[in-house]
Every structure is written in C-alpha cells, then in structure tokens.
N, C-alpha and C positions, 0 to 999 in steps of 0.2 A: 504494500500499499504506499503510496507516495506521501511525502511530508506535506502537511497542510500549508497553504500559501496565505498570505495576508487577506486576500479577496475570499478565501473559503469560510472565514469567521462570520459571526453574526453581525448584521449591520447595526449601527448605533442608532438611537432614537433622535428625533429632531432636535430636542433641547440639548442634548450632548453634542450634536453636530454644531448647533449655533455657538455653544460655548467653545468648542474646539476652534472654529473659524475665528472667534474674537481672540483666542489666545495665540493664534497664528499671525496676528497682525505685528509686523515687524517695523523697525526703524529704517532699514535699508530697502529702497525700492526694488532692487534686484531680488531679495528674498521674497517680498510681497508678490512679485510678478510670478516667480516660480511656484509659490504656494497657491496662489490663486488659480493658476492654470491647473493644478492638481485637483483643487475643489471643483472647478468647473467640469473637468473631465470625469471625476468620480461621482458627482452629484450626491444623492442621498445614500449611495451604496457603500459608504465608507465603513469598514468593519471595525469591531472593537479592538482587533489586533493592530490595525493601522492607526487607530486613534492612541493607543498606548505608545506605539512607536513614535507618533508625531509628538506626543508630550515629552517624550525623552529628547528629541531633537530641539524642542522649544526651550529646554533648560539651558541651551548653548547661547553664547553672545552672538550678535548678528554677524560679526566677521567670521566667526568659527563656523557658523551655520553656512554661510556662503562658500567658505573654502570647501566644506564637505559636499555641497551641492554641485560645485564645479570641479570636484575631484582634484582640488589642489592639495589636499591633505588626506590622510587615512583617518578613519574613524578610530577614536580612542576606546579604551576598555568599556566605558559606559555606553558607547554606541555600537558595540560589536555583536549585539544580539541578532539573531537571524530576522526578527521582526524589523529591526531598525535598518539592517543592511538591505532588506528587500524594499522597504519604503524608500530609501535613498535612491534606489534604481528607478523607482516610479517617479521621484520628484526631479531627477536630474534631467537637464534639457537634452533633447535629442539633436546632435549635430548632424545636419543634413549636407550631404556633398551636393555641389551644384551640378546641374545637368547641363549638356551642351546648350540648350535653350536658354538657360539662365546666364550664360557667359556673354560679355559684351562682344559685339561684332566690330571688327576694325576694318 
C-alpha cells in the first residue's frame, strides 16, 4: 500500500481554512504571491495534513520562508517531515522553459 500523500487526508473545514489563510499573510510580496497561488489552486480541498505542514512553515521568518520556496536553502530539521517536504513541492513555483514561439524573433 503506498504511503499517504497530503491530498489523501481529510479536508479542513471553512473556518479552519479562513484562519489558515489569515495566518499565511506575509510581509514579503513574493511569499504572498506563492501562497495565494497555492490557495487558489487548492480551493477548499486543503487537507488537515497540508494545514499542519503550512503552520510549520508559517513559523519561519519571511526571508527563510522565501529561501525554502525558491530552493535557495535546504529545509532545517523542523521542516524535514514528509508533510512539510511535500507541501514545499506544491508551493514552489514551476519554472517553465520558453518554447520557440515565446522567443523573440530577430
């Protein structure tokens, strides 16, 4: 049987989601943009496991959180649980390679 993923857990209720979104408001615009994109993508389907992992990340300072989200530094011992590592993968921006149509024509 495969290990459970963050999305497999029970979804949180609306009140808990509202509190989590409020807690995720940050002082750095870059963090706010990445976190808001996650909430827009996940909607009301955020699980209890994802919420616990998010609370762990919200204990970080804004610069430390941004460094983790941009993979500029490795997670510390407090952020090394399977829940947090999986959530980090979901939060990290996807770098898209330009297609030939996106490149400027000379």
